DRENKOLTI-715348 format. One line per 5 residues: for each residue x, y, z of N, C-alpha, C. Coordinates in pm, 1 decimal, always signed. Atoms other than C-alpha are relative to their C-alpha. Example, Ala and Ser with C-alpha at 12.3 -4.5 7.8 and 13.67 -1.06 7.14 Angstrom:
2
+89.0/-119.0/+0.0/+1230.0/-450.0/+780.0/+90.0/+120.0/+0.0; -82.0/-119.0/-6.0/+1367.0/-106.0/+714.0/-77.0/+109.0/+73.0 .
***
This chain:
89
-26.1/-85.5/+114.2/-2333.2/-935.8/+3244.5/+80.9/-77.7/-103.8; -74.4/+67.2/+104.6/-2217.9/-1070.4/+2910.9/+89.8/+100.2/-72.1; -93.3/-82.4/+74.4/-1922.8/-935.8/+2720.4/+60.7/-85.5/-109.4; -64.0/+73.8/+107.4/-1721.9/-1033.3/+2418.6/+137.4/-45.3/+47.7; -130.3/+58.6/-28.7/-1434.7/-1265.1/+2494.8/+32.0/-94.1/-116.1 .
-44.6/+78.2/+114.5/-1236.7/-1484.2/+2258.8/+75.0/-124.2/+45.4; -86.4/+116.2/-13.8/-1091.5/-1830.4/+2241.8/+89.3/+2.9/-123.3; -97.7/-14.9/+106.6/-777.5/-1788.4/+2036.2/+92.2/-120.4/-4.8; -93.6/+110.1/+19.2/-563.8/-2065.4/+1892.4/+129.0/+54.8/-58.6; -133.1/-45.7/+40.8/-191.3/-2009.9/+1850.8/+90.0/-118.2/-29.6 .
-110.1/+92.4/+23.6/+88.1/-2208.3/+1693.2/+118.8/+52.5/+78.2; -109.1/-43.9/-86.5/+376.9/-2195.0/+1939.7/+131.3/-62.0/-46.6; -134.3/+45.8/+35.1/+742.5/-2216.5/+1842.7/+98.3/+62.4/+99.1; -105.9/-52.9/-86.5/+1068.5/-2150.8/+2025.9/+98.7/+75.7/-87.7; -102.0/-79.3/+69.2/+1316.6/-1883.0/+1920.7/+120.1/+15.5/+91.6 .
-125.1/-15.9/-74.3/+1676.8/-1848.4/+2024.8/+11.0/+143.8/+47.3; -10.0/-134.2/-56.3/+1718.0/-1552.1/+2259.0/+140.7/+54.7/+1.2; -137.9/-46.7/-3.8/+2094.3/-1535.8/+2287.6/+89.7/-97.2/+73.2; -97.3/+93.3/-56.0/+2411.4/-1697.5/+2419.7/+19.5/+10.4/+151.9; -21.1/-20.2/-143.4/+2387.6/-1572.0/+2781.3/-35.7/-127.1/+78.7 .
+22.1/+115.8/-88.7/+2408.3/-1841.2/+3051.0/-9.9/-131.8/-77.7; +1.5/+123.7/+77.0/+2472.8/-2109.8/+2791.0/-109.3/-5.1/-105.1; +106.6/-7.7/+99.8/+2187.1/-1998.1/+2564.1/-137.2/-0.2/+64.0; +137.8/-3.5/-51.1/+1824.0/-1914.3/+2627.1/-96.9/+15.0/-116.7; +103.4/+4.8/+102.1/+1503.9/-1950.4/+2429.8/-126.8/+65.9/+52.9 .
+129.6/-54.3/-41.2/+1159.9/-1788.3/+2433.9/-109.3/-49.8/-94.2; +114.6/+45.9/+78.7/+812.0/-1885.3/+2310.3/-55.1/+112.9/-84.8; +63.5/-93.4/+92.1/+647.2/-1715.7/+2013.4/-134.4/-60.5/-40.2; +132.8/+46.5/+38.0/+274.2/-1742.9/+1944.1/-47.3/+67.6/-127.3; +53.3/-51.3/+126.8/+135.9/-1704.7/+1590.2/-148.6/-35.6/-6.9 .
+144.2/+27.4/+4.0/-243.4/-1668.9/+1559.4/-37.1/-98.3/-111.0; +52.9/+96.2/+96.3/-421.1/-1956.3/+1385.3/-149.3/+25.5/-21.2; +144.3/-21.6/+6.2/-788.4/-1899.7/+1469.1/-43.4/+88.5/+115.9; +59.8/-84.0/-103.8/-1006.6/-1660.5/+1668.9/-149.1/-30.6/+2.9; +141.6/+34.2/-15.6/-1347.7/-1762.5/+1805.4/-63.4/+93.2/+103.1 .
+69.8/-85.8/-96.8/-1565.1/-1489.8/+1960.8/-98.7/-84.0/+81.7; +88.1/+72.2/-91.7/-1757.0/-1618.5/+2262.5/-88.5/+102.9/+70.0; +89.0/-87.6/-76.2/-2064.0/-1446.9/+2402.1/-13.4/-58.8/+140.1; +11.6/+47.5/-136.8/-2066.2/-1470.6/+2777.5/+117.5/+44.1/+84.1; -102.5/-37.0/-97.7/-1826.6/-1460.9/+3064.5/+135.5/-60.5/-35.1 .
-134.4/+55.9/+15.3/-1456.1/-1527.4/+3081.1/+1.6/-144.7/+48.8; +6.6/+138.2/-49.4/-1541.7/-1842.3/+3279.0/-46.1/-92.8/-112.0; +47.4/+81.1/+112.6/-1736.4/-1973.2/+2979.4/+110.4/-15.8/-104.3; -108.5/+6.4/+97.7/-1448.3/-1886.5/+2746.1/+111.6/-93.3/+48.6; -101.8/+89.9/-56.5/-1202.8/-2064.8/+2979.4/-42.1/-146.1/-14.4 .
+49.9/+137.0/+15.1/-1422.2/-2375.8/+2973.7/+10.6/-46.9/-145.0; -11.2/+34.5/+142.4/-1434.8/-2370.4/+2592.2/+146.6/-22.3/-37.0; -143.3/+13.6/+30.2/-1056.5/-2317.5/+2570.3/+54.7/-130.8/+57.6; -45.1/+126.4/-60.2/-997.1/-2608.7/+2809.9/-47.4/-119.9/-81.3; +56.6/+108.7/+79.9/-1226.4/-2833.1/+2603.3/+79.1/-16.1/-130.1 .
-76.9/+4.4/+124.6/-1044.7/-2740.5/+2281.5/+141.6/-50.8/+26.0; -137.5/+41.1/-30.1/-701.9/-2782.8/+2445.2/+9.6/-148.7/+28.0; +0.7/+144.9/-25.3/-792.1/-3131.6/+2568.3/+2.1/-78.4/-130.6; +3.2/+68.9/+128.8/-873.1/-3235.0/+2211.5/+129.7/+18.4/-78.1; -127.5/-24.1/+67.1/-561.5/-3070.3/+2070.2/+111.2/-86.1/+59.4 .
-102.0/+81.7/-66.7/-346.5/-3248.7/+2328.4/-12.5/-147.8/-38.3; +20.7/+140.0/+38.8/-504.2/-3586.0/+2241.3/+48.6/-24.3/-142.5; -46.1/+13.7/+138.4/-434.8/-3529.8/+1871.2/+152.3/+2.5/-3.8; -146.5/-12.9/-0.3/-75.8/-3420.5/+1938.9/+66.2/-125.2/+58.3; -55.8/+120.9/-61.5/-14.1/-3722.3/+2162.4/+9.6/-113.2/-101.4 .
+0.4/+104.2/+101.8/-103.6/-3949.7/+1873.2/+97.7/+26.4/-113.4; -90.2/-35.0/+109.5/+129.2/-3763.7/+1635.2/+147.1/-4.8/+37.8; -138.9/+7.5/-41.6/+445.2/-3781.7/+1841.7/+61.5/+136.3/+29.9; -70.1/-120.4/-47.1/+706.1/-3527.5/+1949.9/+13.6/+108.4/-105.0; -21.2/-99.3/+105.3/+742.4/-3354.9/+1613.7/-128.4/+72.7/-40.8 .
+127.0/-65.9/+32.9/+375.8/-3250.4/+1599.0/+6.0/+146.6/+42.8; -0.8/-141.1/-37.6/+318.3/-2874.2/+1603.2/-71.4/+22.3/+133.5; +62.2/-34.4/-127.4/+231.5/-2719.3/+1937.8/-104.4/+107.8/-26.8; +109.1/-95.8/+13.6/-105.6/-2544.7/+1934.7/-63.0/+16.3/+136.4; +63.3/-26.3/-128.3/-253.1/-2376.6/+2239.4/-127.6/+79.4/-20.5 .
+126.4/-73.0/-0.6/-606.3/-2251.3/+2303.9/-1.8/+86.9/+125.6; +1.0/-93.9/-112.2/-628.7/-1940.9/+2522.7/-128.9/+81.2/-0.5; +113.1/-91.0/-16.1/-928.5/-1747.2/+2655.2/+57.8/+138.6/+27.2; -56.5/-134.5/-11.1/-852.6/-1377.4/+2610.0/-108.2/+104.8/-22.5; +95.2/-109.9/+15.4/-1027.8/-1041.0/+2612.7/+20.4/+75.7/-130.2 .
-28.0/-65.0/+127.6/-902.7/-954.9/+2262.4/+12.0/-106.3/-108.3; -22.0/+95.3/+108.8/-890.4/-1117.5/+1918.9/+146.8/-45.0/-2.8; -134.8/+56.3/+6.7/-585.0/-1331.3/+1845.5/+98.1/+99.9/-60.3; -107.7/-85.2/+51.1/-262.1/-1139.3/+1795.5/+133.2/-64.7/+36.7; -130.4/+63.3/-25.4/+103.7/-1244.9/+1773.6/+58.8/+44.3/+133.9 .
-70.8/-33.8/-123.8/+307.2/-1256.0/+2094.0/+136.2/-67.0/-0.8; +4.0/-125.2/-75.5/+535.0/-1145.2/+2237.4/+0.0/+120.8/-94.4; +4.6/-122.4/+80.4/+485.6/-789.2/+2115.4/+141.8/+44.3/-33.7; -140.7/-32.6/+21.0/+856.5/-719.4/+2160.6/+85.7/-120.2/+37.8; -92.9/+109.2/-29.3/+1144.2/-961.7/+2158.2/+52.9/+17.9/+142.7 .
-51.1/-13.1/-136.7/+1239.9/-1036.4/+2519.5/+151.2/+21.7/+3.4; -143.3/-22.2/-20.7/+1578.9/-929.6/+2649.6/+44.6/-78.3/+121.4; -56.9/+73.6/-111.5/+1800.6/-1129.1/+2877.0/+34.9/+99.3/+111.3; -34.9/-89.8/-111.8/+1831.2/-974.2/+3222.7/+64.0/-74.9/+114.6 .
***
């Protein structure tokens, strides 16, 4: 059975969460691109892995200050995450 799945690209940054335990940080994902994929989640995972390999090779050549971009296979179009700011527990 085929369904609609997506390969979403996100720019990932770190945000300061608070001073507890000497300070903690969390990841924030901002949508960059959304690619609908016809087929199974396995196919979408393979496409996301292929894209991520290329992104990693480009980033490696740019050094540590290059932006972090991740490719994820998901069942929904790209949307910012996290939905709510995490709390320290």
